[in-house]
C-alpha positions in Angstrom: 5.4 19.5 -29.3 2.7 18.0 -27.5 3.2 20.8 -24.3 3.2 23.3 -26.7 0.2 22.1 -28.6 -1.7 21.7 -25.6 -0.5 24.7 -23.6 0.8 22.2 -21.1 2.1 24.1 -17.5 3.9 21.3 -16.5 5.4 17.6 -17.5 4.7 14.7 -15.8 6.2 11.2 -16.4 5.2 8.0 -15.5 8.4 6.7 -14.4 10.5 7.6 -11.4 13.1 10.3 -13.3 16.6 10.4 -11.6 17.4 14.2 -10.7 20.0 14.6 -13.4 16.8 13.5 -15.8 14.5 15.9 -14.4 17.3 18.8 -14.5 18.0 18.1 -17.9 14.6 17.7 -19.0 13.5 20.6 -17.3 16.5 22.7 -19.2 15.3 21.2 -22.7 11.4 21.4 -22.3 11.3 25.1 -20.3 8.7 23.6 -18.0 8.4 22.1 -14.6 8.9 18.3 -14.9 7.9 15.8 -12.4 7.7 12.2 -11.9 5.4 9.1 -10.9 6.9 8.9 -7.4 6.1 12.9 -6.7 2.9 12.5 -7.6 2.2 9.4 -5.7 3.4 11.4 -2.5 1.3 14.2 -3.4 -1.8 12.0 -3.4 -0.9 10.3 -0.6 0.0 13.7 1.4 -3.9 14.6 0.7 -5.0 11.1 2.0 -3.0 10.9 5.3 -5.4 11.5 8.2 -3.5 9.8 11.3 -0.4 10.9 13.1 1.2 7.8 11.2 0.1 8.5 8.1 1.2 11.6 8.3 4.8 10.8 9.6 5.2 8.0 6.6 4.4 10.4 4.2 6.8 12.8 5.5 9.6 10.5 5.7 9.3 9.6 1.9 8.6 12.9 0.9 12.0 13.9 2.9 14.0 11.2 1.3 12.8 11.9 -2.3 13.9 15.8 -1.6 17.1 14.8 -0.1 18.3 13.5 -3.6 17.7 16.2 -5.6 18.5 19.6 -3.5 21.2 20.2 -6.4 18.5 21.2 -8.6 17.0 24.0 -6.2 20.2 25.8 -5.9 22.2 25.7 -9.5 21.2 30.0 -9.7 23.7 30.4 -6.7 27.4 31.0 -7.0 29.7 28.0 -6.6 33.1 29.6 -6.3 35.8 27.0 -4.8 37.5 27.8 -1.4 40.9 28.9 -0.6 43.0 30.7 1.8 41.3 34.1 3.3 37.8 32.7 1.0 34.8 30.9 2.2 32.6 28.7 -0.5 30.1 30.1 -2.5 26.5 30.7 -1.4 25.6 27.9 -3.4 27.8 25.3 -1.9 27.0 27.0 1.8 22.9 26.4 1.1 23.4 23.1 -0.2 25.3 22.0 2.5 23.1 23.4 5.4 19.8 22.0 3.5 21.2 18.6 3.7 21.8 19.0 7.5 18.1 20.2 7.8 17.0 17.5 5.7 19.0 14.6 7.4 17.9 15.6 10.6 14.4 16.0 9.7 14.4 12.1 8.4 16.7 11.0 11.7 13.8 12.7 13.6 10.8 10.8 11.5 12.5 8.0 11.6 12.6 7.9 15.5 8.6 8.6 15.6 8.2 6.5 13.1 9.9 3.2 15.3 8.1 4.2 18.3 4.9 3.5 16.2 6.2 0.3 14.6 6.7 -0.7 18.6 3.4 0.2 19.7 2.1 -1.5 16.8 4.0 -4.7 17.5 2.8 -4.7 21.2 -0.9 -4.6 19.7 0.1 -7.9 17.6 1.5 -9.6 20.4 -1.3 -9.0 22.5 -4.0 -10.2 19.8 -1.5 -13.1 19.5 -2.0 -13.9 23.3 -5.9 -13.6 22.9 -5.3 -16.3 20.2 -6.9 -13.9 17.8 -6.9 -15.1 13.8 -5.8 -12.2 12.0 -7.4 -11.4 8.3 -5.9 -8.0 6.2 -7.5 -6.9 3.6 -4.9 -6.1 0.6 -5.1 -5.5 -2.7 -4.7 -2.9 -5.8 -5.6 0.8 -5.0 -9.4 1.7 -5.5 -10.2 -2.3 -5.7 -12.7 -1.9 -3.1 -11.1 -2.9 0.2 -12.7 -0.1 2.5 -16.0 -0.8 1.2 -15.5 -4.3 1.9 -14.3 -3.8 4.9 -17.2 -1.5 5.9 -19.8 -3.9 5.1 -18.2 -6.9 6.8 -18.0 -4.8 10.3 -20.2 -2.4 10.0 -17.1 0.1 10.1 -17.3 3.7 8.8 -13.6 3.3 7.4 -13.3 6.2 4.6 -14.3 4.9 1.3 -14.4 6.7 -2.1 -13.8 5.9 -5.6 -10.3 7.6 -5.4 -7.0 6.1 -5.5 -5.1 5.4 -2.1 -8.4 7.1 -0.5 -6.8 4.4 3.0 -3.6 5.0 3.7 -3.8 4.0 7.9 -4.5 0.4 9.0 -7.9 0.2 10.7 -8.6 -3.0 12.5 -12.2 -4.2 13.8 -13.4 -7.7 15.2 -15.6 -9.6 12.7 -17.6 -11.7 14.6 -17.9 -15.3 12.7 -21.2 -17.2 13.6 -20.5 -20.5 11.9 -17.3 -20.9 13.5 -18.9 -19.2 16.9 -15.7 -16.9 17.2 -14.3 -13.3 16.1 -11.6 -12.9 14.3 -9.4 -9.4 13.4 -9.8 -8.1 10.0 -7.4 -5.1 9.1 -7.8 -2.5 6.2 -4.6 -1.5 4.9 -3.2 0.8 2.1 -3.8 0.0 -1.7 -0.9 -1.2 -3.8 0.2 -0.1 -6.7 2.3 -1.0 -9.9 6.3 0.1 -9.5 5.1 1.2 -6.0 8.4 3.2 -5.3 10.6 1.6 -3.0 11.0 4.6 -0.6 7.1 4.3 -0.2 7.5 0.6 0.6 10.2 1.5 3.3 8.2 4.3 4.6 5.2 2.2 5.0 6.8 -0.6 6.6 4.7 -0.2 9.8 1.2 -0.3 7.6 2.9 -2.8 5.4 3.6 -5.2 8.2 0.1 -6.1 8.8 0.0 -8.0 6.0 2.9 -9.9 6.6 2.0 -11.0 10.1 -1.5 -11.8 9.3 -2.7 -15.4 9.3 -4.9 -15.0 6.1 -5.1 -12.4 3.3 -8.3 -11.6 1.7 -6.9 -10.2 -1.8 -9.7 -8.3 -3.3 -9.6 -7.4 -6.9 -11.4 -4.9 -9.0 -13.3 -7.5 -11.4 -15.1 -4.8 -13.6 -11.1 -3.3 -14.4 -10.2 -4.8 -17.8 -6.5 -5.2 -16.2 -7.1 -6.8 -13.2 -5.0 -9.4 -14.0 -1.8 -7.3 -14.3 -3.5 -5.7 -11.2 -2.8 -8.9 -9.6 0.6 -9.3 -10.6 1.5 -5.8 -9.2 0.0 -6.9 -5.8 1.8 -10.1 -5.8 5.0 -8.6 -6.6 4.5 -5.8 -3.6 3.7 -8.9 -1.4 6.9 -10.7 -2.1 8.8 -7.4 -1.3 7.4 -7.3 2.0 7.7 -10.9 2.9 4.0 -11.4 2.5 3.8 -13.7 -0.1 3.8 -16.9 1.6 0.8 -16.0 3.5 -2.3 -18.0 2.6 -4.6 -16.0 0.4 -8.5 -15.8 -0.9 -8.9 -13.7 -4.1 -12.4 -11.8 -3.4 -13.2 -10.6 -7.0 -15.0 -7.1 -5.7 -17.6 -4.9 -8.0 -19.5 -8.0 -9.3 -22.5 -5.1 -9.7 -20.3 -3.4 -12.2 -19.2 -6.3 -14.3 -20.3 -6.7 -17.8 -23.3 -9.1 -17.8 -21.7 -10.9 -20.5 -18.6 -12.0 -18.4 -20.3 -12.4 -15.0 -19.6 -15.5 -13.4 -22.0 -18.0 -13.3 -21.2 -19.4 -9.7 -20.1 -17.3 -6.9 -16.9 -19.6 -5.7 -14.5 -21.7 -7.5 -10.5 -21.4 -7.4 -7.9 -19.5 -9.6 -4.4 -20.7 -10.4 -2.1 -17.9 -8.5 1.9 -18.0 -8.7 1.0 -21.8 -9.5 -1.2 -22.6 -6.8 -4.6 -23.6 -6.5 -6.2 -20.2 -4.5 -10.2 -20.1 -3.2 -11.8 -17.3 -5.2 -15.1 -15.6 -4.7 -16.9 -13.2 -6.4 -18.9 -10.2 -4.2 -20.2 -6.9 -4.4 -19.3 -5.0 -1.2 -22.2 -2.5 -2.4 -24.7 -4.6 -3.3 -24.1 -7.3 -0.7 -23.9 -10.3 -3.0 -21.5 -13.2 -2.3 -20.9 -11.5 1.4 -22.7 -14.6 3.1 -20.7 -16.9 1.4 -17.7 -15.1 2.0 -18.2 -15.3 5.6 -18.6 -18.5 5.6 -15.9 -19.5 3.4 -13.7 -17.8 6.4 -15.4 -19.6 8.9 -14.6 -23.1 7.8 -10.9 -21.7 7.2 -10.6 -20.4 10.8 -12.2 -23.5 12.1 -9.7 -25.8 10.1 -6.8 -23.6 11.9 -8.3 -24.0 15.5 -8.6 -27.7 14.7 -5.1 -27.9 14.1 -5.3 -27.8 10.2 -4.0 -25.7 7.8 -5.6 -23.0 5.9 -7.2 -24.1 2.8 -6.2 -23.0 -1.1 -2.3 -23.3 -0.4 -0.1 -24.4 2.1 0.7 -22.4 5.3 4.6 -21.5 6.1 6.3 -24.2 7.9 7.4 -21.7 10.5 3.7 -20.8 11.5 3.1 -23.4 14.6 -0.4 -24.3 14.7 -2.2 -22.6 18.3 
């Protein structure tokens, strides 16, 4: 009734639909039906810029399509084979498409495996240089790329839109208080109910977060649902094996917060998953809190160099001090 009243040309569900659900809903509604996964894939396809990003989106798209081939050929005849007979054209077409998609998935996985090896080589080189690795993580559109640009004077693409960043960018950040540089990586934004296919496809990119020495968990402090977004990010971090990496909560967009709810101090601590985690309020746009953030990062780096552990939470037991 809602689709008829609004003259909708398509129905989009904010959940993942099975192929059977999608087919049955299209029959009942008489309209094209798509789900949350396809929408995210389409946004990813528009945002991907690098070769790696395009490969990851293509792999996720192929895996999604491979489960929905049956919907594309239901109009074709399905006659059973017999002596002197061949299968119906529908069966033949489905088999051809399955084979073609399976081959395309294999080719794309092989290409991504090469990219993964290149990233592993780059990480090993950073480790040999004793580089302290920091990754920016957070819910999509929390302002990670804006903060990245403000800290390292980079020109990474930043916009007020979902998944503006799909490709990991790494730059050197010099911390004067520590007297050394660290590597800072900007990563893809997370989202609630991130489809497993996308987690698998973006394994090479997400690995940057899992291998980091410290995570800057960027939060949109002006968003009323920021606590739910923090929980969603923590869920994805656990899924990729990065939930034990020490964190700093960076509450961004201080300039957009309601003055009545603005913090009295820029730096304090917040309980996260049963542990006290350092929290700092910043505005990547206005520059507020960035000197304090740099000072906090420098103190953590100096602790690690001195053989201690990053403040805020215990470091993983299998992470040897340099």
